[in-house]
N, CA, C and O of each residue as an XYZ file, in Angstrom:
492
protein
N     -62.696   -108.893    -44.408
C     -61.621   -109.081    -45.369
C     -60.848   -110.359    -45.069
O     -60.546   -111.134    -45.977
N     -60.525   -110.584    -43.781
C     -59.706   -111.751    -43.483
C     -60.502   -113.037    -43.512
O     -59.921   -114.112    -43.661
N     -61.806   -112.960    -43.375
C     -62.612   -114.155    -43.446
C     -63.249   -114.344    -44.808
O     -63.915   -115.351    -45.047
N     -63.053   -113.392    -45.699
C     -63.660   -113.449    -47.021
C     -62.843   -114.337    -47.947
O     -61.637   -114.490    -47.758
N     -63.493   -114.922    -48.948
C     -62.778   -115.783    -49.892
C     -61.644   -115.066    -50.609
O     -60.670   -115.703    -51.009
N     -61.754   -113.752    -50.779
C     -60.709   -113.016    -51.496
C     -59.521   -112.682    -50.601
O     -58.521   -112.154    -51.087
N     -59.606   -112.977    -49.305
C     -58.515   -112.694    -48.380
C     -57.405   -113.716    -48.502
O     -57.511   -114.679    -49.262
N     -56.343   -113.501    -47.750
C     -55.195   -114.404    -47.829
C     -55.496   -115.798    -47.283
O     -56.009   -115.944    -46.173
N     -55.178   -116.798    -48.059
C     -55.414   -118.189    -47.663
C     -54.518   -118.597    -46.495
O     -54.863   -119.515    -45.750
N     -53.383   -117.937    -46.324
C     -52.418   -118.298    -45.299
C     -52.680   -117.623    -43.951
O     -51.908   -117.838    -43.017
N     -53.729   -116.821    -43.812
C     -53.925   -116.037    -42.587
C     -54.027   -116.910    -41.342
O     -53.459   -116.552    -40.310
N     -54.717   -118.023    -41.396
C     -54.824   -118.899    -40.230
C     -53.467   -119.412    -39.780
O     -53.183   -119.471    -38.583
N     -52.632   -119.781    -40.735
C     -51.282   -120.257    -40.409
C     -50.443   -119.135    -39.818
O     -49.669   -119.368    -38.890
N     -50.584   -117.919    -40.342
C     -49.838   -116.768    -39.822
C     -50.270   -116.463    -38.392
O     -49.438   -116.147    -37.542
N     -51.560   -116.557    -38.129
C     -52.075   -116.306    -36.780
C     -51.525   -117.339    -35.797
O     -51.089   -116.981    -34.703
N     -51.541   -118.595    -36.172
C     -50.991   -119.640    -35.295
C     -49.494   -119.438    -35.066
O     -49.007   -119.623    -33.951
N     -48.768   -119.063    -36.111
C     -47.324   -118.840    -35.981
C     -47.045   -117.681    -35.025
O     -46.158   -117.773    -34.177
N     -47.797   -116.599    -35.162
C     -47.591   -115.435    -34.293
C     -47.938   -115.762    -32.847
O     -47.220   -115.366    -31.929
N     -49.015   -116.469    -32.646
C     -49.449   -116.787    -31.280
C     -48.550   -117.812    -30.596
O     -48.608   -117.969    -29.377
N     -47.726   -118.506    -31.363
C     -46.780   -119.452    -30.778
C     -45.582   -118.740    -30.161
O     -44.874   -119.320    -29.339
N     -45.351   -117.490    -30.550
C     -44.232   -116.725    -30.001
C     -44.616   -116.135    -28.650
O     -45.781   -115.820    -28.407
N     -43.642   -115.990    -27.789
C     -43.847   -115.428    -26.459
C     -42.842   -114.309    -26.224
O     -41.741   -114.315    -26.775
N     -43.241   -113.349    -25.398
C     -42.361   -112.251    -25.013
C     -42.092   -112.364    -23.520
O     -43.028   -112.361    -22.720
N     -40.839   -112.464    -23.142
C     -40.503   -112.602    -21.723
C     -40.699   -111.290    -20.973
O     -40.873   -111.298    -19.754
N     -40.674   -110.161    -21.682
C     -40.822   -108.856    -21.019
C     -42.208   -108.257    -21.204
O     -42.426   -107.098    -20.851
N     -43.155   -109.026    -21.753
C     -44.507   -108.499    -21.994
C     -45.132   -108.023    -20.687
O     -45.164   -108.741    -19.688
N     -45.620   -106.807    -20.727
C     -46.327   -106.189    -19.612
C     -45.511   -106.113    -18.326
O     -46.075   -106.096    -17.232
N     -44.188   -106.067    -18.455
C     -43.339   -105.909    -17.277
C     -42.991   -104.439    -17.100
O     -43.237   -103.613    -17.979
N     -42.422   -104.135    -15.964
C     -41.990   -102.766    -15.693
C     -40.974   -102.343    -16.757
O     -40.037   -103.085    -17.052
N     -41.155   -101.173    -17.321
C     -40.261   -100.670    -18.356
C     -40.631   -101.104    -19.765
O     -39.957   -100.733    -20.726
N     -41.698   -101.886    -19.895
C     -42.140   -102.344    -21.220
C     -42.912   -101.209    -21.888
O     -44.023   -100.874    -21.478
N     -42.307   -100.620    -22.928
C     -42.932    -99.460    -23.572
C     -42.956    -99.562    -25.096
O     -43.388    -98.628    -25.770
N     -42.502   -100.674    -25.636
C     -42.467   -100.851    -27.088
C     -43.519   -101.869    -27.520
O     -44.020   -102.657    -26.718
N     -43.835   -101.827    -28.805
C     -44.799   -102.757    -29.379
C     -44.287   -103.264    -30.720
O     -43.596   -102.550    -31.447
N     -44.632   -104.490    -31.032
C     -44.479   -104.990    -32.392
C     -45.856   -104.850    -33.038
O     -46.880   -104.921    -32.359
N     -45.869   -104.653    -34.340
C     -47.131   -104.510    -35.050
C     -47.017   -105.150    -36.412
O     -45.921   -105.317    -36.948
N     -48.176   -105.511    -36.973
C     -48.232   -106.151    -38.285
C     -49.267   -105.422    -39.121
O     -50.381   -105.161    -38.665
N     -48.888   -105.097    -40.348
C     -49.777   -104.422    -41.293
C     -50.088   -105.389    -42.427
O     -49.189   -106.010    -42.993
N     -51.358   -105.508    -42.748
C     -51.789   -106.289    -43.905
C     -51.501   -105.478    -45.160
O     -51.882   -104.311    -45.257
N     -50.830   -106.100    -46.115
C     -50.497   -105.463    -47.395
C     -51.339   -106.070    -48.502
O     -51.696   -107.247    -48.451
N     -51.652   -105.257    -49.503
C     -52.357   -105.778    -50.682
C     -51.887   -105.029    -51.925
O     -51.946   -103.801    -51.989
N     -51.424   -105.790    -52.905
C     -51.010   -105.248    -54.204
C     -51.578   -106.187    -55.270
O     -51.062   -107.282    -55.494
N     -52.640   -105.738    -55.912
C     -53.335   -106.550    -56.908
C     -52.504   -106.916    -58.118
O     -52.910   -107.775    -58.901
N     -51.345   -106.285    -58.297
C     -50.484   -106.593    -59.445
C     -49.626   -107.825    -59.210
O     -49.060   -108.376    -60.154
N     -49.524   -108.261    -57.961
C     -48.679   -109.407    -57.625
C     -49.436   -110.714    -57.850
O     -50.665   -110.753    -57.783
N     -48.689   -111.777    -58.116
C     -49.297   -113.100    -58.263
C     -49.987   -113.492    -56.958
O     -51.110   -113.996    -56.982
N     -49.338   -113.271    -55.837
C     -49.954   -113.441    -54.508
C     -50.113   -112.030    -53.971
O     -49.146   -111.452    -53.476
N     -51.324   -111.452    -54.056
C     -51.509   -110.028    -53.760
C     -51.436   -109.656    -52.290
O     -51.285   -108.476    -51.972
N     -51.537   -110.613    -51.386
C     -51.550   -110.312    -49.959
C     -50.180   -110.517    -49.337
O     -49.444   -111.426    -49.721
N     -49.841   -109.668    -48.374
C     -48.587   -109.799    -47.658
C     -48.682   -109.164    -46.294
O     -49.731   -108.653    -45.901
N     -47.575   -109.200    -45.573
C     -47.504   -108.635    -44.230
C     -46.264   -107.774    -44.081
O     -45.198   -108.103    -44.602
N     -46.413   -106.673    -43.369
C     -45.289   -105.831    -42.969
C     -45.174   -105.956    -41.460
O     -46.175   -105.839    -40.753
N     -43.966   -106.194    -40.954
C     -43.724   -106.322    -39.520
C     -42.836   -105.179    -39.062
O     -41.791   -104.920    -39.659
N     -43.252   -104.496    -38.003
C     -42.462   -103.398    -37.462
C     -42.505   -103.388    -35.948
O     -43.209   -104.183    -35.326
N     -41.743   -102.477    -35.367
C     -41.766   -102.275    -33.916
C     -41.673   -100.783    -33.654
O     -41.092   -100.038    -34.443
N     -42.246   -100.356    -32.545
C     -42.310    -98.933    -32.250
C     -42.422    -98.677    -30.754
O     -42.871    -99.532    -29.990
N     -42.006    -97.482    -30.356
C     -42.221    -97.018    -28.989
C     -43.524    -96.226    -28.919
O     -43.963    -95.846    -27.833
N     -44.129    -95.982    -30.050
C     -45.398    -95.239    -30.147
C     -46.581    -96.201    -30.184
O     -46.411    -97.419    -30.219
N     -47.758    -95.638    -30.176
C     -48.960    -96.442    -30.364
C     -48.951    -96.995    -31.782
O     -48.724    -96.228    -32.718
N     -49.185    -98.289    -31.986
C     -49.155    -98.858    -33.335
C     -50.122    -98.184    -34.318
O     -49.804    -98.064    -35.501
N     -51.293    -97.745    -33.850
C     -52.224    -97.035    -34.739
C     -51.604    -95.740    -35.250
O     -51.723    -95.401    -36.428
N     -50.947    -95.029    -34.353
C     -50.292    -93.773    -34.718
C     -49.153    -94.061    -35.711
O     -48.962    -93.330    -36.683
N     -48.409    -95.133    -35.446
C     -47.306    -95.496    -36.345
C     -47.821    -95.885    -37.730
O     -47.210    -95.535    -38.739
N     -48.946    -96.610    -37.782
C     -49.553    -96.959    -39.064
C     -49.908    -95.689    -39.834
O     -49.650    -95.595    -41.034
N     -50.499    -94.717    -39.146
C     -50.836    -93.436    -39.793
C     -49.583    -92.758    -40.342
O     -49.618    -92.179    -41.428
N     -48.479    -92.827    -39.602
C     -47.220    -92.254    -40.097
C     -46.791    -92.935    -41.393
O     -46.409    -92.262    -42.351
N     -46.851    -94.249    -41.426
C     -46.499    -94.968    -42.655
C     -47.341    -94.466    -43.819
O     -46.809    -94.166    -44.888
N     -48.641    -94.375    -43.619
C     -49.548    -93.984    -44.698
C     -49.309    -92.552    -45.161
O     -49.546    -92.226    -46.324
N     -48.838    -91.696    -44.254
C     -48.544    -90.298    -44.606
C     -47.143    -90.126    -45.183
O     -46.797    -89.047    -45.663
N     -46.339    -91.184    -45.139
C     -45.001    -91.125    -45.703
C     -43.921    -90.686    -44.739
O     -42.781    -90.493    -45.161
N     -44.227    -90.520    -43.463
C     -43.227    -90.104    -42.479
C     -42.496    -91.320    -41.930
O     -43.109    -92.202    -41.329
N     -41.184    -91.364    -42.136
C     -40.372    -92.515    -41.719
C     -41.050    -93.818    -42.141
O     -41.148    -94.772    -41.370
N     -41.501    -93.823    -43.356
C     -42.364    -94.898    -43.831
C     -41.614    -95.970    -44.609
O     -40.651    -95.702    -45.328
N     -42.092    -97.177    -44.435
C     -41.717    -98.255    -45.332
C     -42.489    -98.004    -46.621
O     -43.681    -97.697    -46.583
N     -41.820    -98.131    -47.754
C     -42.503    -97.942    -49.032
C     -43.658    -98.910    -49.208
O     -44.716    -98.535    -49.715
N     -43.461   -100.156    -48.790
C     -44.526   -101.152    -48.920
C     -45.706   -100.805    -48.018
O     -46.857   -100.902    -48.444
N     -45.436   -100.406    -46.790
C     -46.524   -100.063    -45.867
C     -47.255    -98.812    -46.345
O     -48.479    -98.729    -46.240
N     -46.523    -97.852    -46.863
C     -47.150    -96.618    -47.342
C     -48.043    -96.892    -48.543
O     -49.189    -96.444    -48.579
N     -47.526    -97.625    -49.528
C     -48.272    -97.844    -50.769
C     -49.324    -98.946    -50.680
O     -50.395    -98.837    -51.277
N     -49.017   -100.003    -49.937
C     -49.883   -101.185    -49.970
C     -50.538   -101.533    -48.634
O     -51.305   -102.493    -48.554
N     -50.242   -100.758    -47.581
C     -50.817   -101.040    -46.273
C     -52.325   -100.876    -46.268
O     -52.848    -99.838    -46.673
N     -53.017   -101.899    -45.810
C     -54.474   -101.886    -45.740
C     -54.924   -101.538    -44.329
O     -55.719   -100.619    -44.130
N     -54.412   -102.280    -43.352
C     -54.779   -102.031    -41.958
C     -53.872   -102.825    -41.044
O     -53.163   -103.736    -41.474
N     -53.910   -102.459    -39.769
C     -53.181   -103.208    -38.762
C     -53.890   -104.530    -38.480
O     -55.101   -104.656    -38.661
N     -53.114   -105.502    -38.035
C     -53.652   -106.798    -37.628
C     -53.280   -107.035    -36.155
O     -52.391   -107.834    -35.862
N     -53.960   -106.343    -35.230
C     -53.581   -106.445    -33.814
C     -53.759   -107.832    -33.221
O     -53.082   -108.165    -32.248
N     -54.644   -108.652    -33.773
C     -54.853   -110.002    -33.239
C     -53.580   -110.845    -33.307
O     -53.419   -111.789    -32.533
N     -52.691   -110.513    -34.216
C     -51.462   -111.296    -34.363
C     -50.450   -111.015    -33.251
O     -49.597   -111.853    -32.960
N     -50.543   -109.837    -32.630
C     -49.482   -109.440    -31.697
C     -49.956   -108.964    -30.331
O     -49.127   -108.618    -29.489
N     -51.252   -108.935    -30.086
C     -51.745   -108.379    -28.824
C     -51.199   -109.126    -27.604
O     -51.056   -108.523    -26.540
N     -50.896   -110.402    -27.727
C     -50.359   -111.181    -26.618
C     -48.897   -110.837    -26.303
O     -48.380   -111.239    -25.261
N     -48.241   -110.107    -27.185
C     -46.831   -109.777    -27.009
C     -46.596   -108.391    -26.408
O     -45.555   -108.157    -25.793
N     -47.527   -107.490    -26.572
C     -47.327   -106.077    -26.253
C     -47.923   -105.671    -24.914
O     -48.894   -106.280    -24.464
N     -47.354   -104.641    -24.261
C     -46.082   -103.980    -24.563
C     -44.901   -104.819    -24.063
O     -45.055   -105.706    -23.223
N     -43.743   -104.516    -24.595
C     -42.535   -105.228    -24.225
C     -41.351   -104.275    -24.245
O     -41.470   -103.134    -24.691
N     -40.238   -104.737    -23.774
C     -39.032   -103.891    -23.752
C     -38.432   -103.782    -25.148
O     -38.642   -104.636    -26.010
N     -37.684   -102.711    -25.339
C     -37.140   -102.399    -26.666
C     -36.313   -103.544    -27.243
O     -36.510   -103.919    -28.399
N     -35.407   -104.097    -26.473
C     -34.529   -105.151    -26.997
C     -35.347   -106.336    -27.505
O     -35.020   -106.937    -28.529
N     -36.418   -106.666    -26.771
C     -37.212   -107.809    -27.190
C     -38.108   -107.462    -28.380
O     -38.391   -108.317    -29.220
N     -38.552   -106.205    -28.450
C     -39.334   -105.771    -29.620
C     -38.497   -105.929    -30.888
O     -39.005   -106.377    -31.916
N     -37.229   -105.566    -30.818
C     -36.337   -105.713    -31.976
C     -36.176   -107.183    -32.355
O     -36.216   -107.532    -33.535
N     -35.995   -108.041    -31.353
C     -35.852   -109.477    -31.628
C     -37.134   -110.076    -32.193
O     -37.092   -110.855    -33.145
N     -38.272   -109.715    -31.608
C     -39.537   -110.280    -32.063
C     -39.957   -109.754    -33.425
O     -40.640   -110.450    -34.176
N     -39.555   -108.535    -33.749
C     -39.831   -108.011    -35.087
C     -39.225   -108.946    -36.133
O     -39.896   -109.336    -37.089
N     -37.977   -109.297    -35.950
C     -37.296   -110.214    -36.875
C     -37.886   -111.619    -36.771
O     -38.076   -112.289    -37.786
N     -38.173   -112.064    -35.560
C     -38.719   -113.399    -35.365
C     -40.091   -113.581    -35.996
O     -40.376   -114.620    -36.592
N     -40.937   -112.569    -35.865
C     -42.265   -112.634    -36.488
C     -42.156   -112.745    -38.000
O     -42.832   -113.566    -38.620
N     -41.303   -111.916    -38.593
C     -41.147   -111.947    -40.050
C     -40.717   -113.335    -40.512
O     -41.237   -113.861    -41.496
N     -39.774   -113.917    -39.800
C     -39.298   -115.252    -40.170
C     -40.397   -116.305    -39.990
O     -40.561   -117.179    -40.840
N     -41.131   -116.225    -38.910
C     -42.211   -117.187    -38.676
C     -43.312   -117.055    -39.726
O     -43.899   -118.057    -40.133
N     -43.594   -115.841    -40.163
C     -44.602   -115.662    -41.214
C     -44.139   -116.304    -42.518
O     -44.931   -116.927    -43.225
N     -42.868   -116.153    -42.830
C     -42.333   -116.801    -44.043
C     -42.462   -118.319    -43.932
O     -42.873   -118.985    -44.882
N     -42.111   -118.857    -42.775
C     -42.221   -120.310    -42.555
C     -43.660   -120.794    -42.638
O     -43.922   -121.938    -43.010
N     -44.595   -119.908    -42.286
C     -46.017   -120.266    -42.305
C     -46.624   -120.188    -43.698
O     -47.796   -120.512    -43.888
N     -45.820   -119.753    -44.682
C     -46.305   -119.722    -46.047
C     -46.677   -118.352    -46.596
O     -47.249   -118.254    -47.682
N     -46.362   -117.304    -45.862
C     -46.605   -115.955    -46.367
C     -45.446   -115.626    -47.314
O     -44.305   -115.472    -46.878
N     -45.744   -115.522    -48.596
C     -44.672   -115.338    -49.566
C     -44.179   -113.897    -49.645
O     -43.065   -113.660    -50.111
N     -44.976   -112.933    -49.204
C     -44.581   -111.524    -49.268
C     -44.558   -110.961    -47.852
O     -45.603   -110.643    -47.284
N     -43.364   -110.842    -47.292
C     -43.171   -110.300    -45.951
C     -42.173   -109.154    -46.046
O     -41.066   -109.323    -46.557
N     -42.568   -107.997    -45.555
C     -41.710   -106.818    -45.524
C     -41.397   -106.479    -44.081
O     -42.059   -106.957    -43.160
N     -40.372   -105.642    -43.889
C     -39.985   -105.229    -42.534
C     -39.223   -106.329    -41.831
O     -38.532   -107.133    -42.457
N     -39.362   -106.348    -40.531
C     -38.709   -107.404    -39.759
C     -37.213   -107.258    -39.661
O     -36.508   -108.259    -39.529
N     -36.692   -106.014    -39.721
C     -35.241   -105.861    -39.636
C     -34.811   -105.501    -38.246
O     -33.619   -105.333    -37.992
């Protein structure tokens, strides 16, 4: 999907933007949180691809399943979530809670700067 012509044209820029970020608490003692990114797709939009950015103390796969089931879910992630994009954040996780909150917002902003016009989450 990400390498296919129908995938998002901005994915390479988003990957570079995410990999430019660093976590000072990554893999340190007490690091139990993760940031995660979900690929969104809504064929009704002019630019159908987007990203949802979140953070969790749970396993990101488990959290993605919660979104899809509607439990504590972002509406965008529940309705339009396609899959997780672990390649964007694997270098950051796990990290401490305070930094997960900061990086959640930082990732969303960096994705916007990289040309992703539809970014959800990141609060």
